[in-house]
PyMOL commands that place a pseudoatom at each C-alpha (Angstrom):
pseudoatom trace, name=CA, resn=MET, resi=1, chain=A, elem=C, hetatm=0, pos=[-22.873, 0.274, -3.879]
pseudoatom trace, name=CA, resn=GLU, resi=2, chain=A, elem=C, hetatm=0, pos=[-19.204, -0.544, -3.862]
pseudoatom trace, name=CA, resn=TYR, resi=3, chain=A, elem=C, hetatm=0, pos=[-17.095, -1.259, -6.931]
pseudoatom trace, name=CA, resn=THR, resi=4, chain=A, elem=C, hetatm=0, pos=[-13.795, -3.022, -7.514]
pseudoatom trace, name=CA, resn=HIS, resi=5, chain=A, elem=C, hetatm=0, pos=[-11.100, -3.060, -10.163]
pseudoatom trace, name=CA, resn=HIS, resi=6, chain=A, elem=C, hetatm=0, pos=[-7.962, -5.153, -10.409]
pseudoatom trace, name=CA, resn=CYS, resi=7, chain=A, elem=C, hetatm=0, pos=[-4.679, -3.917, -11.868]
pseudoatom trace, name=CA, resn=LEU, resi=8, chain=A, elem=C, hetatm=0, pos=[-1.074, -5.021, -12.006]
pseudoatom trace, name=CA, resn=SER, resi=9, chain=A, elem=C, hetatm=0, pos=[1.960, -3.341, -10.496]
pseudoatom trace, name=CA, resn=PRO, resi=10, chain=A, elem=C, hetatm=0, pos=[5.662, -4.162, -10.472]
pseudoatom trace, name=CA, resn=LEU, resi=11, chain=A, elem=C, hetatm=0, pos=[5.133, -5.577, -6.965]
pseudoatom trace, name=CA, resn=GLY, resi=12, chain=A, elem=C, hetatm=0, pos=[2.129, -7.739, -7.784]
pseudoatom trace, name=CA, resn=GLY, resi=13, chain=A, elem=C, hetatm=0, pos=[-1.585, -7.487, -8.377]
pseudoatom trace, name=CA, resn=ILE, resi=14, chain=A, elem=C, hetatm=0, pos=[-3.579, -4.745, -6.734]
pseudoatom trace, name=CA, resn=THR, resi=15, chain=A, elem=C, hetatm=0, pos=[-7.279, -4.692, -5.971]
pseudoatom trace, name=CA, resn=LEU, resi=16, chain=A, elem=C, hetatm=0, pos=[-8.923, -1.270, -5.781]
pseudoatom trace, name=CA, resn=SER, resi=17, chain=A, elem=C, hetatm=0, pos=[-12.344, -0.488, -4.341]
pseudoatom trace, name=CA, resn=CYS, resi=18, chain=A, elem=C, hetatm=0, pos=[-14.492, 2.642, -4.419]
pseudoatom trace, name=CA, resn=ASP, resi=19, chain=A, elem=C, hetatm=0, pos=[-17.928, 3.898, -3.497]
pseudoatom trace, name=CA, resn=GLY, resi=20, chain=A, elem=C, hetatm=0, pos=[-18.382, 5.365, -6.962]
pseudoatom trace, name=CA, resn=ASP, resi=21, chain=A, elem=C, hetatm=0, pos=[-16.688, 8.679, -6.154]
pseudoatom trace, name=CA, resn=ALA, resi=22, chain=A, elem=C, hetatm=0, pos=[-13.696, 7.973, -3.911]
pseudoatom trace, name=CA, resn=LEU, resi=23, chain=A, elem=C, hetatm=0, pos=[-11.275, 5.129, -3.226]
pseudoatom trace, name=CA, resn=THR, resi=24, chain=A, elem=C, hetatm=0, pos=[-12.197, 3.010, -0.241]
pseudoatom trace, name=CA, resn=GLY, resi=25, chain=A, elem=C, hetatm=0, pos=[-9.488, 0.382, -0.669]
pseudoatom trace, name=CA, resn=LEU, resi=26, chain=A, elem=C, hetatm=0, pos=[-6.171, -0.465, -2.284]
pseudoatom trace, name=CA, resn=TRP, resi=27, chain=A, elem=C, hetatm=0, pos=[-4.643, -3.813, -1.388]
pseudoatom trace, name=CA, resn=PHE, resi=28, chain=A, elem=C, hetatm=0, pos=[-1.838, -5.936, -2.764]
pseudoatom trace, name=CA, resn=ASP, resi=29, chain=A, elem=C, hetatm=0, pos=[-3.278, -9.330, -3.643]
pseudoatom trace, name=CA, resn=GLY, resi=30, chain=A, elem=C, hetatm=0, pos=[-2.912, -11.666, -0.695]
pseudoatom trace, name=CA, resn=GLN, resi=31, chain=A, elem=C, hetatm=0, pos=[-1.758, -9.047, 1.796]
pseudoatom trace, name=CA, resn=LYS, resi=32, chain=A, elem=C, hetatm=0, pos=[-2.727, -9.241, 5.449]
pseudoatom trace, name=CA, resn=HIS, resi=33, chain=A, elem=C, hetatm=0, pos=[-6.198, -7.750, 6.042]
pseudoatom trace, name=CA, resn=PHE, resi=34, chain=A, elem=C, hetatm=0, pos=[-6.907, -8.008, 2.300]
pseudoatom trace, name=CA, resn=ALA, resi=35, chain=A, elem=C, hetatm=0, pos=[-10.235, -6.344, 1.426]
pseudoatom trace, name=CA, resn=GLU, resi=36, chain=A, elem=C, hetatm=0, pos=[-11.179, -6.253, 5.100]
pseudoatom trace, name=CA, resn=THR, resi=37, chain=A, elem=C, hetatm=0, pos=[-13.301, -3.113, 4.651]
pseudoatom trace, name=CA, resn=LEU, resi=38, chain=A, elem=C, hetatm=0, pos=[-14.794, -4.208, 1.309]
pseudoatom trace, name=CA, resn=SER, resi=39, chain=A, elem=C, hetatm=0, pos=[-18.526, -4.787, 1.363]
pseudoatom trace, name=CA, resn=GLU, resi=40, chain=A, elem=C, hetatm=0, pos=[-19.641, -8.340, 0.548]
pseudoatom trace, name=CA, resn=ILE, resi=41, chain=A, elem=C, hetatm=0, pos=[-21.873, -6.860, -2.130]
pseudoatom trace, name=CA, resn=HIS, resi=42, chain=A, elem=C, hetatm=0, pos=[-19.698, -5.215, -4.749]
pseudoatom trace, name=CA, resn=GLU, resi=43, chain=A, elem=C, hetatm=0, pos=[-19.396, -5.116, -8.485]
pseudoatom trace, name=CA, resn=GLU, resi=44, chain=A, elem=C, hetatm=0, pos=[-16.389, -5.151, -10.824]
pseudoatom trace, name=CA, resn=ARG, resi=45, chain=A, elem=C, hetatm=0, pos=[-16.628, -1.958, -12.859]
pseudoatom trace, name=CA, resn=TYR, resi=46, chain=A, elem=C, hetatm=0, pos=[-14.042, 0.456, -14.242]
pseudoatom trace, name=CA, resn=LEU, resi=47, chain=A, elem=C, hetatm=0, pos=[-14.848, 3.978, -13.009]
pseudoatom trace, name=CA, resn=PRO, resi=48, chain=A, elem=C, hetatm=0, pos=[-13.060, 7.351, -13.318]
pseudoatom trace, name=CA, resn=VAL, resi=49, chain=A, elem=C, hetatm=0, pos=[-11.691, 7.124, -9.770]
pseudoatom trace, name=CA, resn=PHE, resi=50, chain=A, elem=C, hetatm=0, pos=[-9.953, 3.869, -10.763]
pseudoatom trace, name=CA, resn=ARG, resi=51, chain=A, elem=C, hetatm=0, pos=[-8.446, 5.612, -13.795]
pseudoatom trace, name=CA, resn=ASP, resi=52, chain=A, elem=C, hetatm=0, pos=[-7.122, 8.330, -11.440]
pseudoatom trace, name=CA, resn=ALA, resi=53, chain=A, elem=C, hetatm=0, pos=[-5.752, 5.711, -9.038]
pseudoatom trace, name=CA, resn=GLU, resi=54, chain=A, elem=C, hetatm=0, pos=[-4.018, 3.854, -11.869]
pseudoatom trace, name=CA, resn=LEU, resi=55, chain=A, elem=C, hetatm=0, pos=[-2.465, 7.088, -13.099]
pseudoatom trace, name=CA, resn=TRP, resi=56, chain=A, elem=C, hetatm=0, pos=[-1.222, 7.777, -9.548]
pseudoatom trace, name=CA, resn=LEU, resi=57, chain=A, elem=C, hetatm=0, pos=[0.218, 4.227, -9.368]
pseudoatom trace, name=CA, resn=ASP, resi=58, chain=A, elem=C, hetatm=0, pos=[1.877, 4.550, -12.789]
pseudoatom trace, name=CA, resn=LEU, resi=59, chain=A, elem=C, hetatm=0, pos=[3.594, 7.787, -11.731]
pseudoatom trace, name=CA, resn=TYR, resi=60, chain=A, elem=C, hetatm=0, pos=[4.591, 6.348, -8.372]
pseudoatom trace, name=CA, resn=PHE, resi=61, chain=A, elem=C, hetatm=0, pos=[6.033, 3.110, -9.756]
pseudoatom trace, name=CA, resn=SER, resi=62, chain=A, elem=C, hetatm=0, pos=[7.955, 5.045, -12.425]
pseudoatom trace, name=CA, resn=GLY, resi=63, chain=A, elem=C, hetatm=0, pos=[9.859, 6.703, -9.561]
pseudoatom trace, name=CA, resn=LYS, resi=64, chain=A, elem=C, hetatm=0, pos=[8.015, 10.014, -9.656]
pseudoatom trace, name=CA, resn=GLN, resi=65, chain=A, elem=C, hetatm=0, pos=[6.193, 11.674, -6.810]
pseudoatom trace, name=CA, resn=PRO, resi=66, chain=A, elem=C, hetatm=0, pos=[2.553, 12.026, -7.918]
pseudoatom trace, name=CA, resn=ASP, resi=67, chain=A, elem=C, hetatm=0, pos=[1.400, 15.652, -7.824]
pseudoatom trace, name=CA, resn=PHE, resi=68, chain=A, elem=C, hetatm=0, pos=[-2.210, 14.755, -6.979]
pseudoatom trace, name=CA, resn=THR, resi=69, chain=A, elem=C, hetatm=0, pos=[-4.108, 12.368, -4.756]
pseudoatom trace, name=CA, resn=PRO, resi=70, chain=A, elem=C, hetatm=0, pos=[-7.216, 10.581, -6.000]
pseudoatom trace, name=CA, resn=PRO, resi=71, chain=A, elem=C, hetatm=0, pos=[-10.281, 11.173, -3.817]
pseudoatom trace, name=CA, resn=LEU, resi=72, chain=A, elem=C, hetatm=0, pos=[-10.034, 8.954, -0.713]
pseudoatom trace, name=CA, resn=ARG, resi=73, chain=A, elem=C, hetatm=0, pos=[-12.684, 7.740, 1.703]
pseudoatom trace, name=CA, resn=PRO, resi=74, chain=A, elem=C, hetatm=0, pos=[-11.091, 5.116, 3.981]
pseudoatom trace, name=CA, resn=ARG, resi=75, chain=A, elem=C, hetatm=0, pos=[-13.451, 3.362, 6.377]
pseudoatom trace, name=CA, resn=GLY, resi=76, chain=A, elem=C, hetatm=0, pos=[-12.411, 2.952, 9.979]
pseudoatom trace, name=CA, resn=THR, resi=77, chain=A, elem=C, hetatm=0, pos=[-12.816, 4.199, 13.501]
pseudoatom trace, name=CA, resn=ALA, resi=78, chain=A, elem=C, hetatm=0, pos=[-12.140, 7.845, 14.331]
pseudoatom trace, name=CA, resn=PHE, resi=79, chain=A, elem=C, hetatm=0, pos=[-8.781, 6.839, 15.858]
pseudoatom trace, name=CA, resn=ARG, resi=80, chain=A, elem=C, hetatm=0, pos=[-7.732, 4.889, 12.781]
pseudoatom trace, name=CA, resn=ARG, resi=81, chain=A, elem=C, hetatm=0, pos=[-8.730, 7.749, 10.481]
pseudoatom trace, name=CA, resn=ALA, resi=82, chain=A, elem=C, hetatm=0, pos=[-6.654, 10.134, 12.648]
pseudoatom trace, name=CA, resn=VAL, resi=83, chain=A, elem=C, hetatm=0, pos=[-3.645, 7.786, 12.274]
pseudoatom trace, name=CA, resn=TRP, resi=84, chain=A, elem=C, hetatm=0, pos=[-4.177, 7.595, 8.508]
pseudoatom trace, name=CA, resn=ASP, resi=85, chain=A, elem=C, hetatm=0, pos=[-4.265, 11.407, 8.376]
pseudoatom trace, name=CA, resn=VAL, resi=86, chain=A, elem=C, hetatm=0, pos=[-0.853, 11.425, 10.056]
pseudoatom trace, name=CA, resn=LEU, resi=87, chain=A, elem=C, hetatm=0, pos=[0.402, 8.969, 7.423]
pseudoatom trace, name=CA, resn=LEU, resi=88, chain=A, elem=C, hetatm=0, pos=[-0.786, 11.306, 4.661]
pseudoatom trace, name=CA, resn=SER, resi=89, chain=A, elem=C, hetatm=0, pos=[1.392, 14.047, 6.185]
pseudoatom trace, name=CA, resn=ILE, resi=90, chain=A, elem=C, hetatm=0, pos=[4.646, 12.032, 5.853]
pseudoatom trace, name=CA, resn=PRO, resi=91, chain=A, elem=C, hetatm=0, pos=[6.592, 13.491, 2.932]
pseudoatom trace, name=CA, resn=TYR, resi=92, chain=A, elem=C, hetatm=0, pos=[7.538, 11.309, -0.044]
pseudoatom trace, name=CA, resn=GLY, resi=93, chain=A, elem=C, hetatm=0, pos=[10.903, 9.663, 0.567]
pseudoatom trace, name=CA, resn=ARG, resi=94, chain=A, elem=C, hetatm=0, pos=[10.809, 10.205, 4.339]
pseudoatom trace, name=CA, resn=THR, resi=95, chain=A, elem=C, hetatm=0, pos=[9.944, 7.949, 7.246]
pseudoatom trace, name=CA, resn=ILE, resi=96, chain=A, elem=C, hetatm=0, pos=[8.742, 8.375, 10.805]
pseudoatom trace, name=CA, resn=THR, resi=97, chain=A, elem=C, hetatm=0, pos=[8.599, 5.898, 13.668]
pseudoatom trace, name=CA, resn=TYR, resi=98, chain=A, elem=C, hetatm=0, pos=[5.487, 4.479, 15.289]
pseudoatom trace, name=CA, resn=ALA, resi=99, chain=A, elem=C, hetatm=0, pos=[6.479, 6.381, 18.455]
pseudoatom trace, name=CA, resn=GLN, resi=100, chain=A, elem=C, hetatm=0, pos=[6.718, 9.665, 16.520]
pseudoatom trace, name=CA, resn=ALA, resi=101, chain=A, elem=C, hetatm=0, pos=[3.285, 9.041, 15.008]
pseudoatom trace, name=CA, resn=ALA, resi=102, chain=A, elem=C, hetatm=0, pos=[1.895, 8.342, 18.490]
pseudoatom trace, name=CA, resn=ARG, resi=103, chain=A, elem=C, hetatm=0, pos=[3.383, 11.606, 19.791]
pseudoatom trace, name=CA, resn=MET, resi=104, chain=A, elem=C, hetatm=0, pos=[1.852, 13.528, 16.864]
pseudoatom trace, name=CA, resn=LEU, resi=105, chain=A, elem=C, hetatm=0, pos=[-1.532, 12.149, 17.896]
pseudoatom trace, name=CA, resn=GLY, resi=106, chain=A, elem=C, hetatm=0, pos=[-1.016, 12.612, 21.632]
pseudoatom trace, name=CA, resn=CYS, resi=107, chain=A, elem=C, hetatm=0, pos=[-1.430, 8.871, 22.002]
pseudoatom trace, name=CA, resn=PRO, resi=108, chain=A, elem=C, hetatm=0, pos=[0.545, 7.084, 24.727]
pseudoatom trace, name=CA, resn=SER, resi=109, chain=A, elem=C, hetatm=0, pos=[0.662, 3.792, 22.782]
pseudoatom trace, name=CA, resn=PRO, resi=110, chain=A, elem=C, hetatm=0, pos=[2.835, 3.316, 19.711]
pseudoatom trace, name=CA, resn=ARG, resi=111, chain=A, elem=C, hetatm=0, pos=[1.380, -0.219, 19.604]
pseudoatom trace, name=CA, resn=ALA, resi=112, chain=A, elem=C, hetatm=0, pos=[-2.166, 1.171, 19.117]
pseudoatom trace, name=CA, resn=VAL, resi=113, chain=A, elem=C, hetatm=0, pos=[-0.825, 3.377, 16.342]
pseudoatom trace, name=CA, resn=GLY, resi=114, chain=A, elem=C, hetatm=0, pos=[0.908, 0.361, 14.788]
pseudoatom trace, name=CA, resn=ASN, resi=115, chain=A, elem=C, hetatm=0, pos=[-2.353, -1.570, 14.834]
pseudoatom trace, name=CA, resn=ALA, resi=116, chain=A, elem=C, hetatm=0, pos=[-4.121, 1.299, 13.005]
pseudoatom trace, name=CA, resn=VAL, resi=117, chain=A, elem=C, hetatm=0, pos=[-1.243, 1.613, 10.521]
pseudoatom trace, name=CA, resn=GLY, resi=118, chain=A, elem=C, hetatm=0, pos=[-1.525, -2.111, 9.788]
pseudoatom trace, name=CA, resn=ARG, resi=119, chain=A, elem=C, hetatm=0, pos=[-5.255, -1.775, 9.112]
pseudoatom trace, name=CA, resn=ASN, resi=120, chain=A, elem=C, hetatm=0, pos=[-4.806, 1.016, 6.549]
pseudoatom trace, name=CA, resn=PRO, resi=121, chain=A, elem=C, hetatm=0, pos=[-7.262, 0.093, 3.791]
pseudoatom trace, name=CA, resn=ILE, resi=122, chain=A, elem=C, hetatm=0, pos=[-5.644, 2.282, 1.096]
pseudoatom trace, name=CA, resn=SER, resi=123, chain=A, elem=C, hetatm=0, pos=[-2.028, 1.106, 0.934]
pseudoatom trace, name=CA, resn=LEU, resi=124, chain=A, elem=C, hetatm=0, pos=[0.581, 3.135, -0.945]
pseudoatom trace, name=CA, resn=ILE, resi=125, chain=A, elem=C, hetatm=0, pos=[-1.569, 6.255, -1.415]
pseudoatom trace, name=CA, resn=ILE, resi=126, chain=A, elem=C, hetatm=0, pos=[-1.987, 6.449, 2.362]
pseudoatom trace, name=CA, resn=PRO, resi=127, chain=A, elem=C, hetatm=0, pos=[1.712, 5.689, 2.878]
pseudoatom trace, name=CA, resn=CYS, resi=128, chain=A, elem=C, hetatm=0, pos=[1.824, 3.208, 5.755]
pseudoatom trace, name=CA, resn=HIS, resi=129, chain=A, elem=C, hetatm=0, pos=[5.097, 1.890, 4.308]
pseudoatom trace, name=CA, resn=ARG, resi=130, chain=A, elem=C, hetatm=0, pos=[6.770, 5.109, 5.537]
pseudoatom trace, name=CA, resn=VAL, resi=131, chain=A, elem=C, hetatm=0, pos=[6.424, 4.105, 9.211]
pseudoatom trace, name=CA, resn=VAL, resi=132, chain=A, elem=C, hetatm=0, pos=[9.361, 2.213, 10.690]
pseudoatom trace, name=CA, resn=GLY, resi=133, chain=A, elem=C, hetatm=0, pos=[10.403, 0.828, 14.054]
pseudoatom trace, name=CA, resn=SER, resi=134, chain=A, elem=C, hetatm=0, pos=[12.127, 3.031, 16.620]
pseudoatom trace, name=CA, resn=ASP, resi=135, chain=A, elem=C, hetatm=0, pos=[15.505, 1.598, 15.595]
pseudoatom trace, name=CA, resn=GLY, resi=136, chain=A, elem=C, hetatm=0, pos=[14.780, 2.196, 11.889]
pseudoatom trace, name=CA, resn=ARG, resi=137, chain=A, elem=C, hetatm=0, pos=[13.925, -1.463, 11.182]
pseudoatom trace, name=CA, resn=LEU, resi=138, chain=A, elem=C, hetatm=0, pos=[11.259, -2.270, 8.632]
pseudoatom trace, name=CA, resn=THR, resi=139, chain=A, elem=C, hetatm=0, pos=[8.461, -3.792, 10.651]
pseudoatom trace, name=CA, resn=GLY, resi=140, chain=A, elem=C, hetatm=0, pos=[4.760, -4.369, 10.346]
pseudoatom trace, name=CA, resn=TYR, resi=141, chain=A, elem=C, hetatm=0, pos=[3.797, -3.898, 6.708]
pseudoatom trace, name=CA, resn=ALA, resi=142, chain=A, elem=C, hetatm=0, pos=[0.621, -5.754, 5.715]
pseudoatom trace, name=CA, resn=GLY, resi=143, chain=A, elem=C, hetatm=0, pos=[1.986, -6.174, 2.174]
pseudoatom trace, name=CA, resn=GLY, resi=144, chain=A, elem=C, hetatm=0, pos=[5.198, -7.763, 3.502]
pseudoatom trace, name=CA, resn=THR, resi=145, chain=A, elem=C, hetatm=0, pos=[8.527, -6.281, 4.480]
pseudoatom trace, name=CA, resn=ASP, resi=146, chain=A, elem=C, hetatm=0, pos=[10.077, -7.089, 1.069]
pseudoatom trace, name=CA, resn=ARG, resi=147, chain=A, elem=C, hetatm=0, pos=[7.505, -4.804, -0.536]
pseudoatom trace, name=CA, resn=LYS, resi=148, chain=A, elem=C, hetatm=0, pos=[8.022, -2.162, 2.139]
pseudoatom trace, name=CA, resn=ALA, resi=149, chain=A, elem=C, hetatm=0, pos=[11.779, -2.187, 1.474]
pseudoatom trace, name=CA, resn=ALA, resi=150, chain=A, elem=C, hetatm=0, pos=[11.186, -1.948, -2.283]
pseudoatom trace, name=CA, resn=LEU, resi=151, chain=A, elem=C, hetatm=0, pos=[8.779, 0.991, -1.867]
pseudoatom trace, name=CA, resn=LEU, resi=152, chain=A, elem=C, hetatm=0, pos=[11.159, 2.919, 0.369]
pseudoatom trace, name=CA, resn=GLU, resi=153, chain=A, elem=C, hetatm=0, pos=[14.033, 2.240, -2.035]
pseudoatom trace, name=CA, resn=LEU, resi=154, chain=A, elem=C, hetatm=0, pos=[11.876, 3.449, -4.933]
pseudoatom trace, name=CA, resn=GLU, resi=155, chain=A, elem=C, hetatm=0, pos=[11.137, 6.696, -3.084]
pseudoatom trace, name=CA, resn=ARG, resi=156, chain=A, elem=C, hetatm=0, pos=[14.806, 7.152, -2.164]
pseudoatom trace, name=CA, resn=THR, resi=157, chain=A, elem=C, hetatm=0, pos=[16.322, 6.379, -5.571]
pseudoatom trace, name=CA, resn=GLY, resi=158, chain=A, elem=C, hetatm=0, pos=[13.516, 6.450, -8.131]
pseudoatom trace, name=CA, resn=ILE, resi=159, chain=A, elem=C, hetatm=0, pos=[14.365, 2.857, -9.037]
pseudoatom trace, name=CA, resn=LEU, resi=160, chain=A, elem=C, hetatm=0, pos=[12.335, -0.199, -8.130]
pseudoatom trace, name=CA, resn=ARG, resi=161, chain=A, elem=C, hetatm=0, pos=[14.824, -2.998, -7.650]
pseudoatom trace, name=CA, resn=ARG, resi=162, chain=A, elem=C, hetatm=0, pos=[13.685, -6.580, -7.615]
pseudoatom trace, name=CA, resn=ARG, resi=163, chain=A, elem=C, hetatm=0, pos=[14.720, -8.396, -4.443]
pseudoatom trace, name=CA, resn=ARG, resi=164, chain=A, elem=C, hetatm=0, pos=[17.019, -11.367, -5.044]
pseudoatom trace, name=CA, resn=THR, resi=165, chain=A, elem=C, hetatm=0, pos=[14.425, -13.726, -3.558]
pseudoatom trace, name=CA, resn=ASP, resi=166, chain=A, elem=C, hetatm=0, pos=[11.819, -12.501, -6.079]
pseudoatom trace, name=CA, resn=ILE, resi=167, chain=A, elem=C, hetatm=0, pos=[14.285, -13.047, -8.924]
pseudoatom trace, name=CA, resn=ASN, resi=168, chain=A, elem=C, hetatm=0, pos=[15.103, -16.563, -7.670]
pseudoatom trace, name=CA, resn=ARG, resi=169, chain=A, elem=C, hetatm=0, pos=[11.375, -17.459, -7.498]
pseudoatom trace, name=CA, resn=ALA, resi=170, chain=A, elem=C, hetatm=0, pos=[10.767, -16.110, -11.015]
pseudoatom trace, name=CA, resn=GLU, resi=171, chain=A, elem=C, hetatm=0, pos=[13.738, -18.051, -12.384]
pseudoatom trace, name=CA, resn=ALA, resi=172, chain=A, elem=C, hetatm=0, pos=[12.482, -21.242, -10.696]
pseudoatom trace, name=CA, resn=ARG, resi=173, chain=A, elem=C, hetatm=0, pos=[9.027, -20.793, -12.250]
pseudoatom trace, name=CA, resn=ILE, resi=174, chain=A, elem=C, hetatm=0, pos=[10.588, -20.283, -15.686]
pseudoatom trace, name=CA, resn=ASP, resi=175, chain=A, elem=C, hetatm=0, pos=[12.769, -23.369, -15.236]
pseudoatom trace, name=CA, resn=SER, resi=176, chain=A, elem=C, hetatm=0, pos=[9.776, -25.496, -14.204]
pseudoatom trace, name=CA, resn=VAL, resi=177, chain=A, elem=C, hetatm=0, pos=[7.693, -24.314, -17.180]
pseudoatom trace, name=CA, resn=CYS, resi=178, chain=A, elem=C, hetatm=0, pos=[10.584, -24.783, -19.627]
pseudoatom trace, name=CA, resn=GLY, resi=179, chain=A, elem=C, hetatm=0, pos=[11.284, -28.226, -18.183]
pseudoatom trace, name=CA, resn=GLN, resi=180, chain=A, elem=C, hetatm=0, pos=[7.696, -29.294, -18.928]
pseudoatom trace, name=CA, resn=ASP, resi=181, chain=A, elem=C, hetatm=0, pos=[8.147, -28.490, -22.621]
pseudoatom trace, name=CA, resn=GLN, resi=182, chain=A, elem=C, hetatm=0, pos=[11.182, -30.780, -23.017]
for i in range(1, 182): cmd.bond("trace and resi %d" % i, "trace and resi %d" % (i + 1))
show_as sticks, trace
zoom trace
């Protein structure tokens, strides 16, 4: 049986999934490939592994490097799991390129590595946001490049800054709600 739990983060809602003992998924609501590995039959239930994941997220979003990793059990092909293992080896606050990840795996195709990075079912904890283009550009994050930039900034400075576009959207929503009351 698979279980889910929803929580909120400074960058939006997050859906977590587990098999009862280990995380099998962590997705930002609406991200590309959302819940792709989640079984159709699942149940909303708050379990200890979700408590551990939420603690990890609270530490992370407060600008601290978590000193533990909740149990993880990502589902994917052997190649994808090998790529995700490389992602787990990237230190907090550091980045590597898709080409560097491919070399670490002995894989001739950075594109194949990029595809596996994009299919990472446990975002943030398996840090796919730490992989950048060869020229350092922020490319290919299933949660969106604005989130990727915010996560890398958080790891660099310990501060999660709201992007100006997010602030403008929030202000527009407030204005529309306030305008309805008048």
